[in-house]
N, C-alpha and C positions, 0 to 999 in steps of 0.2 A: 698607744697614741704618739704621733710625733710632734705634737705641740707641747706636751709635757717634759719638765726638766729632767735630766738624768743626771744626778749627781747632788751635792750639797748646795741648796740656794738660799742667799743671803737677799732677804726682800727689805728694801729700804723704804719701799711704796710699793701699793698694788700694781702700779704701772711700770715697775722698775726692779730689776733683780740681776745679781751676779751669781753665777754657776760654776762651781768647781767640782772636777773629778779626777781621781787617780787613775792613770791608764797602765795597763800590763800587756804586754804583746810579746810574741816570739816570731824571729824569721830564721833564714840560714845563717846569718851572722851572730844569731844568739838571742837571748832574753833580754828584754828593754822596760823600764819603767818610765812613766813621763806623767804630764800634767795637762789637762785641758780647762781653759778658763771660757765662759761665755758670758755676753752681756745681752739681758732681755729687755726690749723695750715694747711695752704693752701687757695686756693682762696676761697672767700664765694660763688660764683656762678661756682665753679670748684670741682674737686676732693680735698677732705679735711680729716682731722681728728680733732676730737672734744674730748676733755678731760674735765670733770666737775665734781661738787659735789653740792650737795643741802641739805638743812637742814631746818626742818618746828618744830615750836613747837608743842608737842602733837601728831606729826604725824609721824615724823623720818628722817632719812637721806638716802641719797644715794650718790654712786660714778658712774660716767659714762664714757665710752669710745665708740665713735661712728665713724664710716668710712662712708663717702658719697662719691659715684663715679657718676661723670658727672651730677650733679644736675641743670645744666644751659642747658642740651641739650633736645631732644624728650623724651629719655628715662634715667631715673635714677634709682639707687639701694643704699640701706644704709644697714648696719649693726650695731647693738647697743648691748652693754653688760653692765648691770647695777648690781651693787651689793648693795642691799636695804633691809630696813625695813620698808618701806612706804607701807600701810598708817596705821598700827597699832603700829609702835615703838618697836616691838618685836624682836623675831630672825631674823638675816640678811638672806636673799636668794638672787638668782641670777634669772636675767630676761635676754633673750636673744631674739632679735627682728630682724627680716628681712623684709625688704620693697622693692617693685619694684613699678615705677611709669611711666605713659605714659601720654604724652601732647596731649590732645584731640584737644584743640584749644590754641589760643596764651596764654590766662590766667587760662585755666581750665585743670586739672589734674586728672587722674582715678589712684588710688592707691591700691595695695593690700599689705596687712601684715600678718604675721605670727610670733608667739611668742611662747615661753616655760618658764614657770614660776615655781621656785620650792624654797621652804623654807628649805626642807631636803631631804634626799634619799628617804623618805617614801611618800613625797607629792608632787605634780608638776601638771602642766596643760598646756593645749595647748590652745593658742588664735589664732584665724583667723579673719581677717577683711577686707572690702573693703571700699573705700572712695572716694568722690568726693570733689576736692578742687578748691575754686576760690582764685586766686592770684591777689589780686587787686593792 
């Protein structure tokens, strides 16, 4: 489920949390470690907004804003905008992501995702995906 935090979340209030996550990655420049930090405003299993940033050695950085609608119900949707130079650490680009999910069973979700990525006006690409998620 897209609305759930991935990482260690420190909850100061049911409507406010700070999420931290260690990142590991590899590209043609080598192996990199990094950190991602996010601020969640709104209920974790409810409608919320997440603001975040990440950085990884030899890989790049990203700034993230994400809106999650109804992640604790039978249907959910999510919209994300990232400004990033991952995974190559070069020019910054933008990534827009939309996701719709449907709970098939108590812990099983079917998700559909569409995205658009662009480094500049001349280049960009569409991404589409389907996923089956088990939330233990």
